[in-house]
Each structure stands twice: as structure tokens, then as C-alpha cells.
PyMOL CGO cylinders between C-alpha atoms (Angstrom):
from pymol import cmd
from pymol.cgo import CYLINDER

trace = [
    CYLINDER, -18.76, -19.16, 5.09, -20.69, -15.85, 5.85, 0.3, 1, 1, 1, 1, 1, 1,
    CYLINDER, -20.69, -15.85, 5.85, -20.97, -13.36, 3.10, 0.3, 1, 1, 1, 1, 1, 1,
    CYLINDER, -20.97, -13.36, 3.10, -18.72, -10.26, 3.62, 0.3, 1, 1, 1, 1, 1, 1,
    CYLINDER, -18.72, -10.26, 3.62, -20.46, -7.01, 4.54, 0.3, 1, 1, 1, 1, 1, 1,
    CYLINDER, -20.46, -7.01, 4.54, -20.41, -4.25, 2.10, 0.3, 1, 1, 1, 1, 1, 1,
    CYLINDER, -20.41, -4.25, 2.10, -18.14, -1.34, 2.47, 0.3, 1, 1, 1, 1, 1, 1,
    CYLINDER, -18.14, -1.34, 2.47, -21.29, 1.01, 3.36, 0.3, 1, 1, 1, 1, 1, 1,
    CYLINDER, -21.29, 1.01, 3.36, -22.44, -1.08, 5.93, 0.3, 1, 1, 1, 1, 1, 1,
    CYLINDER, -22.44, -1.08, 5.93, -18.68, -1.07, 7.30, 0.3, 1, 1, 1, 1, 1, 1,
    CYLINDER, -18.68, -1.07, 7.30, -18.53, 2.69, 7.58, 0.3, 1, 1, 1, 1, 1, 1,
    CYLINDER, -18.53, 2.69, 7.58, -20.24, 2.40, 10.84, 0.3, 1, 1, 1, 1, 1, 1,
    CYLINDER, -20.24, 2.40, 10.84, -19.56, 0.05, 13.96, 0.3, 1, 1, 1, 1, 1, 1,
    CYLINDER, -19.56, 0.05, 13.96, -20.43, -3.31, 13.12, 0.3, 1, 1, 1, 1, 1, 1,
    CYLINDER, -20.43, -3.31, 13.12, -20.12, -6.62, 15.11, 0.3, 1, 1, 1, 1, 1, 1,
    CYLINDER, -20.12, -6.62, 15.11, -17.95, -8.20, 12.09, 0.3, 1, 1, 1, 1, 1, 1,
    CYLINDER, -17.95, -8.20, 12.09, -14.34, -8.72, 12.90, 0.3, 1, 1, 1, 1, 1, 1,
    CYLINDER, -14.34, -8.72, 12.90, -13.36, -6.60, 9.93, 0.3, 1, 1, 1, 1, 1, 1,
    CYLINDER, -13.36, -6.60, 9.93, -12.51, -2.87, 10.65, 0.3, 1, 1, 1, 1, 1, 1,
    CYLINDER, -12.51, -2.87, 10.65, -14.66, -0.26, 9.41, 0.3, 1, 1, 1, 1, 1, 1,
    CYLINDER, -14.66, -0.26, 9.41, -11.54, 2.04, 9.20, 0.3, 1, 1, 1, 1, 1, 1,
    CYLINDER, -11.54, 2.04, 9.20, -9.87, -0.36, 7.41, 0.3, 1, 1, 1, 1, 1, 1,
    CYLINDER, -9.87, -0.36, 7.41, -12.59, -0.97, 4.80, 0.3, 1, 1, 1, 1, 1, 1,
    CYLINDER, -12.59, -0.97, 4.80, -12.78, 2.92, 4.24, 0.3, 1, 1, 1, 1, 1, 1,
    CYLINDER, -12.78, 2.92, 4.24, -9.00, 2.89, 3.57, 0.3, 1, 1, 1, 1, 1, 1,
    CYLINDER, -9.00, 2.89, 3.57, -9.30, 0.00, 1.26, 0.3, 1, 1, 1, 1, 1, 1,
    CYLINDER, -9.30, 0.00, 1.26, -12.15, 1.83, -1.00, 0.3, 1, 1, 1, 1, 1, 1,
    CYLINDER, -12.15, 1.83, -1.00, -9.54, 4.42, -1.83, 0.3, 1, 1, 1, 1, 1, 1,
    CYLINDER, -9.54, 4.42, -1.83, -7.51, 1.83, -3.64, 0.3, 1, 1, 1, 1, 1, 1,
    CYLINDER, -7.51, 1.83, -3.64, -9.61, -0.99, -4.57, 0.3, 1, 1, 1, 1, 1, 1,
    CYLINDER, -9.61, -0.99, -4.57, -12.57, -0.67, -7.03, 0.3, 1, 1, 1, 1, 1, 1,
    CYLINDER, -12.57, -0.67, -7.03, -16.11, -0.42, -5.47, 0.3, 1, 1, 1, 1, 1, 1,
    CYLINDER, -16.11, -0.42, -5.47, -18.23, -0.57, -8.51, 0.3, 1, 1, 1, 1, 1, 1,
    CYLINDER, -18.23, -0.57, -8.51, -18.63, -3.26, -11.00, 0.3, 1, 1, 1, 1, 1, 1,
    CYLINDER, -18.63, -3.26, -11.00, -16.91, -1.83, -13.84, 0.3, 1, 1, 1, 1, 1, 1,
    CYLINDER, -16.91, -1.83, -13.84, -13.98, -4.18, -13.23, 0.3, 1, 1, 1, 1, 1, 1,
    CYLINDER, -13.98, -4.18, -13.23, -16.06, -7.22, -13.46, 0.3, 1, 1, 1, 1, 1, 1,
    CYLINDER, -16.06, -7.22, -13.46, -15.05, -8.26, -17.01, 0.3, 1, 1, 1, 1, 1, 1,
    CYLINDER, -15.05, -8.26, -17.01, -12.58, -10.81, -18.47, 0.3, 1, 1, 1, 1, 1, 1,
    CYLINDER, -12.58, -10.81, -18.47, -9.71, -8.26, -18.56, 0.3, 1, 1, 1, 1, 1, 1,
    CYLINDER, -9.71, -8.26, -18.56, -10.84, -6.87, -15.02, 0.3, 1, 1, 1, 1, 1, 1,
    CYLINDER, -10.84, -6.87, -15.02, -10.90, -10.22, -13.41, 0.3, 1, 1, 1, 1, 1, 1,
    CYLINDER, -10.90, -10.22, -13.41, -7.23, -11.13, -15.06, 0.3, 1, 1, 1, 1, 1, 1,
    CYLINDER, -7.23, -11.13, -15.06, -5.91, -7.57, -13.92, 0.3, 1, 1, 1, 1, 1, 1,
    CYLINDER, -5.91, -7.57, -13.92, -7.10, -8.45, -10.21, 0.3, 1, 1, 1, 1, 1, 1,
    CYLINDER, -7.10, -8.45, -10.21, -5.28, -11.73, -10.39, 0.3, 1, 1, 1, 1, 1, 1,
    CYLINDER, -5.28, -11.73, -10.39, -2.22, -10.06, -11.61, 0.3, 1, 1, 1, 1, 1, 1,
    CYLINDER, -2.22, -10.06, -11.61, -2.58, -7.49, -8.73, 0.3, 1, 1, 1, 1, 1, 1,
    CYLINDER, -2.58, -7.49, -8.73, -3.02, -10.24, -6.13, 0.3, 1, 1, 1, 1, 1, 1,
    CYLINDER, -3.02, -10.24, -6.13, 0.03, -12.09, -7.36, 0.3, 1, 1, 1, 1, 1, 1,
    CYLINDER, 0.03, -12.09, -7.36, 2.32, -9.10, -7.65, 0.3, 1, 1, 1, 1, 1, 1,
    CYLINDER, 2.32, -9.10, -7.65, 0.73, -7.53, -4.42, 0.3, 1, 1, 1, 1, 1, 1,
    CYLINDER, 0.73, -7.53, -4.42, 1.67, -10.52, -2.45, 0.3, 1, 1, 1, 1, 1, 1,
    CYLINDER, 1.67, -10.52, -2.45, 5.03, -11.22, -4.04, 0.3, 1, 1, 1, 1, 1, 1,
    CYLINDER, 5.03, -11.22, -4.04, 5.80, -7.42, -3.38, 0.3, 1, 1, 1, 1, 1, 1,
    CYLINDER, 5.80, -7.42, -3.38, 5.00, -7.89, 0.40, 0.3, 1, 1, 1, 1, 1, 1,
    CYLINDER, 5.00, -7.89, 0.40, 6.97, -11.24, 0.81, 0.3, 1, 1, 1, 1, 1, 1,
    CYLINDER, 6.97, -11.24, 0.81, 9.91, -9.82, -1.03, 0.3, 1, 1, 1, 1, 1, 1,
    CYLINDER, 9.91, -9.82, -1.03, 9.95, -6.41, 0.93, 0.3, 1, 1, 1, 1, 1, 1,
    CYLINDER, 9.95, -6.41, 0.93, 9.67, -8.34, 4.19, 0.3, 1, 1, 1, 1, 1, 1,
    CYLINDER, 9.67, -8.34, 4.19, 12.24, -10.95, 3.27, 0.3, 1, 1, 1, 1, 1, 1,
    CYLINDER, 12.24, -10.95, 3.27, 14.41, -7.76, 2.31, 0.3, 1, 1, 1, 1, 1, 1,
    CYLINDER, 14.41, -7.76, 2.31, 13.69, -5.74, 5.77, 0.3, 1, 1, 1, 1, 1, 1,
    CYLINDER, 13.69, -5.74, 5.77, 14.63, -9.00, 7.56, 0.3, 1, 1, 1, 1, 1, 1,
    CYLINDER, 14.63, -9.00, 7.56, 17.88, -9.64, 5.63, 0.3, 1, 1, 1, 1, 1, 1,
    CYLINDER, 17.88, -9.64, 5.63, 18.60, -5.92, 6.29, 0.3, 1, 1, 1, 1, 1, 1,
    CYLINDER, 18.60, -5.92, 6.29, 17.95, -6.11, 10.07, 0.3, 1, 1, 1, 1, 1, 1,
    CYLINDER, 17.95, -6.11, 10.07, 20.05, -9.35, 10.49, 0.3, 1, 1, 1, 1, 1, 1,
    CYLINDER, 20.05, -9.35, 10.49, 22.69, -7.79, 8.89, 0.3, 1, 1, 1, 1, 1, 1,
    CYLINDER, 22.69, -7.79, 8.89, 22.58, -4.47, 10.59, 0.3, 1, 1, 1, 1, 1, 1,
    CYLINDER, 22.58, -4.47, 10.59, 22.66, -5.95, 13.81, 0.3, 1, 1, 1, 1, 1, 1,
    CYLINDER, 22.66, -5.95, 13.81, 25.40, -8.46, 13.29, 0.3, 1, 1, 1, 1, 1, 1,
    CYLINDER, 25.40, -8.46, 13.29, 27.73, -6.30, 11.69, 0.3, 1, 1, 1, 1, 1, 1,
    CYLINDER, 27.73, -6.30, 11.69, 26.76, -3.23, 13.88, 0.3, 1, 1, 1, 1, 1, 1,
    CYLINDER, 26.76, -3.23, 13.88, 25.93, -1.32, 10.80, 0.3, 1, 1, 1, 1, 1, 1,
    CYLINDER, 25.93, -1.32, 10.80, 23.31, 1.10, 11.68, 0.3, 1, 1, 1, 1, 1, 1,
    CYLINDER, 23.31, 1.10, 11.68, 22.92, 2.51, 7.92, 0.3, 1, 1, 1, 1, 1, 1,
    CYLINDER, 22.92, 2.51, 7.92, 21.46, -0.80, 7.36, 0.3, 1, 1, 1, 1, 1, 1,
    CYLINDER, 21.46, -0.80, 7.36, 18.78, -0.32, 9.92, 0.3, 1, 1, 1, 1, 1, 1,
    CYLINDER, 18.78, -0.32, 9.92, 18.04, 3.09, 8.41, 0.3, 1, 1, 1, 1, 1, 1,
    CYLINDER, 18.04, 3.09, 8.41, 17.86, 1.46, 4.86, 0.3, 1, 1, 1, 1, 1, 1,
    CYLINDER, 17.86, 1.46, 4.86, 15.25, -1.20, 6.63, 0.3, 1, 1, 1, 1, 1, 1,
    CYLINDER, 15.25, -1.20, 6.63, 12.98, 1.66, 7.62, 0.3, 1, 1, 1, 1, 1, 1,
    CYLINDER, 12.98, 1.66, 7.62, 13.10, 3.21, 4.03, 0.3, 1, 1, 1, 1, 1, 1,
    CYLINDER, 13.10, 3.21, 4.03, 12.54, -0.24, 2.12, 0.3, 1, 1, 1, 1, 1, 1,
    CYLINDER, 12.54, -0.24, 2.12, 8.88, -0.71, 3.11, 0.3, 1, 1, 1, 1, 1, 1,
    CYLINDER, 8.88, -0.71, 3.11, 7.87, 2.90, 2.15, 0.3, 1, 1, 1, 1, 1, 1,
    CYLINDER, 7.87, 2.90, 2.15, 5.06, 2.71, -0.54, 0.3, 1, 1, 1, 1, 1, 1,
    CYLINDER, 5.06, 2.71, -0.54, 4.32, 4.96, -3.30, 0.3, 1, 1, 1, 1, 1, 1,
    CYLINDER, 4.32, 4.96, -3.30, 0.54, 4.68, -2.72, 0.3, 1, 1, 1, 1, 1, 1,
    CYLINDER, 0.54, 4.68, -2.72, 1.07, 6.30, 0.78, 0.3, 1, 1, 1, 1, 1, 1,
    CYLINDER, 1.07, 6.30, 0.78, 3.60, 9.17, 0.20, 0.3, 1, 1, 1, 1, 1, 1,
    CYLINDER, 3.60, 9.17, 0.20, 4.21, 11.59, -2.69, 0.3, 1, 1, 1, 1, 1, 1,
    CYLINDER, 4.21, 11.59, -2.69, 6.70, 10.82, -5.54, 0.3, 1, 1, 1, 1, 1, 1,
    CYLINDER, 6.70, 10.82, -5.54, 9.10, 13.27, -4.08, 0.3, 1, 1, 1, 1, 1, 1,
    CYLINDER, 9.10, 13.27, -4.08, 9.33, 11.45, -1.04, 0.3, 1, 1, 1, 1, 1, 1,
    CYLINDER, 9.33, 11.45, -1.04, 9.17, 7.90, -2.55, 0.3, 1, 1, 1, 1, 1, 1,
    CYLINDER, 9.17, 7.90, -2.55, 11.88, 8.52, -5.06, 0.3, 1, 1, 1, 1, 1, 1,
    CYLINDER, 11.88, 8.52, -5.06, 14.82, 9.80, -2.67, 0.3, 1, 1, 1, 1, 1, 1,
    CYLINDER, 14.82, 9.80, -2.67, 13.78, 7.34, -0.23, 0.3, 1, 1, 1, 1, 1, 1,
    CYLINDER, 13.78, 7.34, -0.23, 14.11, 4.31, -2.53, 0.3, 1, 1, 1, 1, 1, 1,
    CYLINDER, 14.11, 4.31, -2.53, 17.53, 5.87, -3.82, 0.3, 1, 1, 1, 1, 1, 1,
    CYLINDER, 17.53, 5.87, -3.82, 18.88, 5.96, -0.51, 0.3, 1, 1, 1, 1, 1, 1,
    CYLINDER, 18.88, 5.96, -0.51, 17.83, 2.60, 0.58, 0.3, 1, 1, 1, 1, 1, 1,
    CYLINDER, 17.83, 2.60, 0.58, 19.66, 1.55, -2.79, 0.3, 1, 1, 1, 1, 1, 1,
    CYLINDER, 19.66, 1.55, -2.79, 22.75, 3.45, -1.82, 0.3, 1, 1, 1, 1, 1, 1,
    CYLINDER, 22.75, 3.45, -1.82, 22.85, 2.40, 1.72, 0.3, 1, 1, 1, 1, 1, 1,
    CYLINDER, 22.85, 2.40, 1.72, 22.20, -1.40, 1.01, 0.3, 1, 1, 1, 1, 1, 1,
    CYLINDER, 22.20, -1.40, 1.01, 25.07, -3.77, 0.69, 0.3, 1, 1, 1, 1, 1, 1,
    CYLINDER, 25.07, -3.77, 0.69, 25.46, -4.93, -2.94, 0.3, 1, 1, 1, 1, 1, 1,
    CYLINDER, 25.46, -4.93, -2.94, 23.75, -8.53, -2.64, 0.3, 1, 1, 1, 1, 1, 1,
    CYLINDER, 23.75, -8.53, -2.64, 20.88, -6.98, -0.92, 0.3, 1, 1, 1, 1, 1, 1,
    CYLINDER, 20.88, -6.98, -0.92, 20.49, -4.30, -3.67, 0.3, 1, 1, 1, 1, 1, 1,
    CYLINDER, 20.49, -4.30, -3.67, 19.03, -6.82, -6.04, 0.3, 1, 1, 1, 1, 1, 1,
    CYLINDER, 19.03, -6.82, -6.04, 16.08, -7.47, -3.64, 0.3, 1, 1, 1, 1, 1, 1,
    CYLINDER, 16.08, -7.47, -3.64, 15.55, -3.80, -3.08, 0.3, 1, 1, 1, 1, 1, 1,
    CYLINDER, 15.55, -3.80, -3.08, 15.54, -3.30, -6.77, 0.3, 1, 1, 1, 1, 1, 1,
    CYLINDER, 15.54, -3.30, -6.77, 13.35, -6.30, -7.24, 0.3, 1, 1, 1, 1, 1, 1,
    CYLINDER, 13.35, -6.30, -7.24, 10.95, -4.69, -4.49, 0.3, 1, 1, 1, 1, 1, 1,
    CYLINDER, 10.95, -4.69, -4.49, 10.78, -1.46, -6.08, 0.3, 1, 1, 1, 1, 1, 1,
    CYLINDER, 10.78, -1.46, -6.08, 9.95, -3.18, -9.68, 0.3, 1, 1, 1, 1, 1, 1,
    CYLINDER, 9.95, -3.18, -9.68, 7.19, -5.15, -8.13, 0.3, 1, 1, 1, 1, 1, 1,
    CYLINDER, 7.19, -5.15, -8.13, 5.72, -2.21, -6.23, 0.3, 1, 1, 1, 1, 1, 1,
    CYLINDER, 5.72, -2.21, -6.23, 5.52, -0.16, -9.49, 0.3, 1, 1, 1, 1, 1, 1,
    CYLINDER, 5.52, -0.16, -9.49, 3.79, -3.28, -11.14, 0.3, 1, 1, 1, 1, 1, 1,
    CYLINDER, 3.79, -3.28, -11.14, 1.42, -3.22, -8.18, 0.3, 1, 1, 1, 1, 1, 1,
    CYLINDER, 1.42, -3.22, -8.18, 0.66, 0.58, -8.35, 0.3, 1, 1, 1, 1, 1, 1,
    CYLINDER, 0.66, 0.58, -8.35, 0.09, 0.25, -12.07, 0.3, 1, 1, 1, 1, 1, 1,
    CYLINDER, 0.09, 0.25, -12.07, -2.39, -2.43, -11.59, 0.3, 1, 1, 1, 1, 1, 1,
    CYLINDER, -2.39, -2.43, -11.59, -4.24, -0.52, -8.94, 0.3, 1, 1, 1, 1, 1, 1,
    CYLINDER, -4.24, -0.52, -8.94, -4.16, 2.70, -11.06, 0.3, 1, 1, 1, 1, 1, 1,
    CYLINDER, -4.16, 2.70, -11.06, -5.78, 0.74, -13.75, 0.3, 1, 1, 1, 1, 1, 1,
    CYLINDER, -5.78, 0.74, -13.75, -8.51, -0.70, -11.63, 0.3, 1, 1, 1, 1, 1, 1,
    CYLINDER, -8.51, -0.70, -11.63, -9.10, 2.76, -10.11, 0.3, 1, 1, 1, 1, 1, 1,
    CYLINDER, -9.10, 2.76, -10.11, -9.34, 4.47, -13.39, 0.3, 1, 1, 1, 1, 1, 1,
    CYLINDER, -9.34, 4.47, -13.39, -11.83, 1.76, -14.62, 0.3, 1, 1, 1, 1, 1, 1,
    CYLINDER, -11.83, 1.76, -14.62, -13.81, 2.17, -11.58, 0.3, 1, 1, 1, 1, 1, 1,
    CYLINDER, -13.81, 2.17, -11.58, -14.11, 5.83, -11.31, 0.3, 1, 1, 1, 1, 1, 1,
    CYLINDER, -14.11, 5.83, -11.31, -14.36, 6.15, -15.38, 0.3, 1, 1, 1, 1, 1, 1,
    CYLINDER, -14.36, 6.15, -15.38, -11.51, 8.70, -15.03, 0.3, 1, 1, 1, 1, 1, 1,
    CYLINDER, -11.51, 8.70, -15.03, -8.70, 7.63, -17.68, 0.3, 1, 1, 1, 1, 1, 1,
    CYLINDER, -8.70, 7.63, -17.68, -6.33, 10.63, -16.22, 0.3, 1, 1, 1, 1, 1, 1,
    CYLINDER, -6.33, 10.63, -16.22, -6.55, 9.71, -12.79, 0.3, 1, 1, 1, 1, 1, 1,
    CYLINDER, -6.55, 9.71, -12.79, -2.72, 10.49, -11.52, 0.3, 1, 1, 1, 1, 1, 1,
    CYLINDER, -2.72, 10.49, -11.52, -1.00, 8.09, -9.04, 0.3, 1, 1, 1, 1, 1, 1,
    CYLINDER, -1.00, 8.09, -9.04, -1.39, 11.22, -6.42, 0.3, 1, 1, 1, 1, 1, 1,
    CYLINDER, -1.39, 11.22, -6.42, -4.95, 9.93, -6.20, 0.3, 1, 1, 1, 1, 1, 1,
    CYLINDER, -4.95, 9.93, -6.20, -4.07, 7.25, -3.64, 0.3, 1, 1, 1, 1, 1, 1,
    CYLINDER, -4.07, 7.25, -3.64, -1.97, 8.72, -1.24, 0.3, 1, 1, 1, 1, 1, 1,
    CYLINDER, -1.97, 8.72, -1.24, -4.27, 12.02, -1.07, 0.3, 1, 1, 1, 1, 1, 1,
    CYLINDER, -4.27, 12.02, -1.07, -7.01, 9.74, -0.44, 0.3, 1, 1, 1, 1, 1, 1,
    CYLINDER, -7.01, 9.74, -0.44, -5.21, 7.47, 2.02, 0.3, 1, 1, 1, 1, 1, 1,
    CYLINDER, -5.21, 7.47, 2.02, -4.10, 10.60, 3.97, 0.3, 1, 1, 1, 1, 1, 1,
    CYLINDER, -4.10, 10.60, 3.97, -7.49, 12.29, 3.64, 0.3, 1, 1, 1, 1, 1, 1,
    CYLINDER, -7.49, 12.29, 3.64, -9.16, 9.18, 4.98, 0.3, 1, 1, 1, 1, 1, 1,
    CYLINDER, -9.16, 9.18, 4.98, -6.44, 8.88, 7.97, 0.3, 1, 1, 1, 1, 1, 1,
    CYLINDER, -6.44, 8.88, 7.97, -6.91, 12.57, 9.03, 0.3, 1, 1, 1, 1, 1, 1,
    CYLINDER, -6.91, 12.57, 9.03, -10.94, 12.34, 8.76, 0.3, 1, 1, 1, 1, 1, 1,
    CYLINDER, -10.94, 12.34, 8.76, -10.79, 9.14, 11.04, 0.3, 1, 1, 1, 1, 1, 1,
    CYLINDER, -10.79, 9.14, 11.04, -8.37, 10.67, 13.31, 0.3, 1, 1, 1, 1, 1, 1,
    CYLINDER, -8.37, 10.67, 13.31, -10.74, 13.85, 13.78, 0.3, 1, 1, 1, 1, 1, 1,
    CYLINDER, -10.74, 13.85, 13.78, -13.84, 11.71, 13.84, 0.3, 1, 1, 1, 1, 1, 1,
    CYLINDER, -13.84, 11.71, 13.84, -12.51, 9.62, 16.70, 0.3, 1, 1, 1, 1, 1, 1,
    CYLINDER, -12.51, 9.62, 16.70, -10.99, 12.90, 18.47, 0.3, 1, 1, 1, 1, 1, 1,
    CYLINDER, -10.99, 12.90, 18.47, -14.56, 14.36, 18.07, 0.3, 1, 1, 1, 1, 1, 1,
    CYLINDER, -14.56, 14.36, 18.07, -16.56, 11.46, 19.55, 0.3, 1, 1, 1, 1, 1, 1,
    CYLINDER, -16.56, 11.46, 19.55, -14.03, 10.94, 22.24, 0.3, 1, 1, 1, 1, 1, 1,
    CYLINDER, -14.03, 10.94, 22.24, -14.65, 14.58, 23.35, 0.3, 1, 1, 1, 1, 1, 1,
    CYLINDER, -14.65, 14.58, 23.35, -18.49, 14.64, 23.01, 0.3, 1, 1, 1, 1, 1, 1,
    CYLINDER, -18.49, 14.64, 23.01, -18.99, 11.53, 25.17, 0.3, 1, 1, 1, 1, 1, 1,
]
cmd.load_cgo(trace, "trace")
């Protein structure tokens, strides 16, 4: 199995199948240095991996159930709810995320509310792990959760402007 390229090498175009844009976006959330490479750090990364996978599987299952019930019953509010469930706190501010999740809970039918609640709880655990890893990596114990969505959108806008600039220069 070939060794994965370093994130610095992926900032430019490579022949690797891994996207340089995705590598830059992941560097805003995942630790880059070796500070997390301790026994507690490895345990935290394992916990993050498990909760992250469970969160995505549960969110996908909830989304599919909402879509199925929405299409079957013709309940268009369930389709709106399905758009709100996958919204992540890592990509939007708390002021957007909290009302969106509250609205999703209100719109979801009773049996599916438990899935939405479980998805929200798993997302909070995942973000807690990500925040811990990033705080250790950057050696900033007071790093706020807003670091993730600010870094994410800064990187998205920077990538868009960079691609637009290179398109018009050629």
C-alpha cells in the first residue's frame, strides 16, 4: 500500500487520487502536528472515528427514513426536515445550527424524533473530540468551536477565488 502524501504536498495539483482541496479542508479540522500522537490522543482519535462513522450512518438512515415517509405520505414538511438534519455545527454558526435542529425536531414525526435526537447527540460528541484534538494540536486550550466553521468557509472562499483567478488568467 503506497504511503499517503503529506498535506503540504497536496496543496498543489498532484497525480494522486486524493483531492488537494479536500486535504486543505480536512486540515482545518484534523490535527496536523504530532502532539496528538500520545496514548490519550490515539484513544481520542479512535473514539472520534467511531462516533463520526456512527453519526454519518445514523444521519443517512434518518435522512432516508424522512424522505421515504415524506414521499409516501406527501408530507412536504418532512422533505424540509430532511434538508435540516444533515446540517453540521462544524460548517455553520451555532445561531444557524440550533434553530435548524430545533425545527427538524419539531417537523419530524414522533418515531423519527429519536433518530434526530441521537444524530444531534452523536454530532455533539464528534465535535467535542474534534475540538479537543485541534486544541491540543494548536496548543490553544481556549479555542472555540467557531474555529471550525470559520476555517471551513475561509478555505472554501479562498479555493473559489483561487480557481476563478486561475481560470481568468489562462
